[in-house]
LOVEX-361967 format. One line per field, with one value per residue (C-alpha): residue number from 1; residue in one letter; chain; x, y, z. Coordinates in Angstrom, 3 decimals, always signed. Layout:
% LOVEX-361967
i: NUM | ...
aa: A | ...
ch: A | ...
xx: X | ...
yy: Y | ...
zz: Z | ...
% end
This chain:
% LOVEX-361967
i: 1 | 2 | 3 | 4 | 5 | 6 | 7 | 8 | 9 | 10 | 11 | 12 | 13 | 14 | 15 | 16 | 17 | 18 | 19 | 20 | 21 | 22 | 23 | 24 | 25 | 26 | 27 | 28 | 29 | 30 | 31 | 32 | 33 | 34 | 35 | 36 | 37 | 38 | 39 | 40 | 41 | 42 | 43 | 44 | 45 | 46 | 47 | 48 | 49 | 50 | 51 | 52 | 53 | 54 | 55 | 56 | 57 | 58 | 59 | 60 | 61 | 62 | 63 | 64 | 65 | 66 | 67 | 68 | 69 | 70 | 71
aa: M | S | G | F | N | R | I | S | I | L | K | L | D | I | E | G | A | E | L | N | L | F | K | S | N | T | E | W | L | E | L | V | D | N | L | V | I | E | L | H | G | T | E | C | S | E | V | F | F | K | A | I | S | G | C | G | F | K | I | S | T | S | G | E | L | T | V | C | L | T | G
ch: A | A | A | A | A | A | A | A | A | A | A | A | A | A | A | A | A | A | A | A | A | A | A | A | A | A | A | A | A | A | A | A | A | A | A | A | A | A | A | A | A | A | A | A | A | A | A | A | A | A | A | A | A | A | A | A | A | A | A | A | A | A | A | A | A | A | A | A | A | A | A
xx: +109.608 | +111.149 | +108.201 | +107.430 | +104.177 | +105.714 | +108.978 | +109.626 | +112.496 | +113.760 | +116.999 | +117.873 | +121.003 | +121.004 | +122.932 | +120.276 | +118.504 | +115.616 | +114.337 | +113.681 | +112.547 | +109.836 | +108.760 | +106.153 | +104.932 | +105.172 | +102.387 | +105.022 | +105.285 | +102.062 | +104.101 | +106.746 | +106.315 | +109.336 | +111.642 | +114.984 | +116.420 | +119.217 | +117.803 | +120.118 | +118.927 | +115.737 | +114.206 | +114.713 | +113.177 | +110.125 | +109.490 | +109.988 | +107.648 | +104.990 | +105.246 | +104.845 | +102.197 | +99.327 | +101.211 | +100.585 | +104.237 | +105.381 | +108.452 | +111.507 | +115.148 | +118.367 | +121.389 | +121.192 | +118.622 | +114.863 | +113.073 | +109.508 | +107.681 | +104.193 | +101.556
yy: +104.236 | +106.368 | +108.724 | +107.838 | +106.150 | +103.861 | +102.257 | +102.748 | +100.286 | +97.883 | +95.993 | +93.135 | +90.994 | +89.740 | +86.483 | +83.987 | +86.189 | +86.464 | +83.262 | +85.131 | +88.359 | +86.723 | +83.947 | +86.097 | +89.664 | +90.568 | +93.174 | +95.780 | +94.237 | +96.070 | +99.292 | +98.136 | +99.033 | +97.179 | +94.640 | +93.213 | +90.366 | +87.834 | +84.628 | +82.197 | +78.614 | +76.685 | +77.265 | +81.038 | +81.037 | +79.094 | +81.405 | +84.494 | +83.415 | +82.413 | +85.844 | +87.791 | +85.517 | +87.951 | +91.155 | +91.222 | +91.444 | +90.533 | +88.363 | +87.939 | +87.064 | +88.699 | +86.602 | +85.808 | +88.533 | +88.087 | +91.219 | +91.885 | +94.762 | +96.089 | +96.093
zz: +120.587 | +117.836 | +117.694 | +114.075 | +113.033 | +110.389 | +109.360 | +105.634 | +105.296 | +107.940 | +107.195 | +109.568 | +109.738 | +113.316 | +112.940 | +114.043 | +116.578 | +114.120 | +115.746 | +119.009 | +117.339 | +115.227 | +117.608 | +119.409 | +119.918 | +116.232 | +116.165 | +115.309 | +111.807 | +110.923 | +111.091 | +108.595 | +104.915 | +103.544 | +105.137 | +104.039 | +106.080 | +106.003 | +107.452 | +109.227 | +109.038 | +108.434 | +111.860 | +111.620 | +108.141 | +109.288 | +112.251 | +110.088 | +107.302 | +109.825 | +111.497 | +108.242 | +106.694 | +107.296 | +106.504 | +102.743 | +101.731 | +98.229 | +98.843 | +96.663 | +97.183 | +96.127 | +96.958 | +100.655 | +101.321 | +101.593 | +100.408 | +101.596 | +99.915 | +100.521 | +97.794
% end
């Protein structure tokens, strides 16, 4: 919707709403180069990691942040 083809860096801290965001319709993740997210709870983490499993991100953590970088 922004008019850009890709998202270079996406930072999310949506206080538990990541459960709904990553539960379905996650095709847009293919457009994200790098993602930083604060996950809130086990269920949100499980849904998130399932959604990004085929995206090829290298995953690390820094404090309470999960950092997902491309290749």
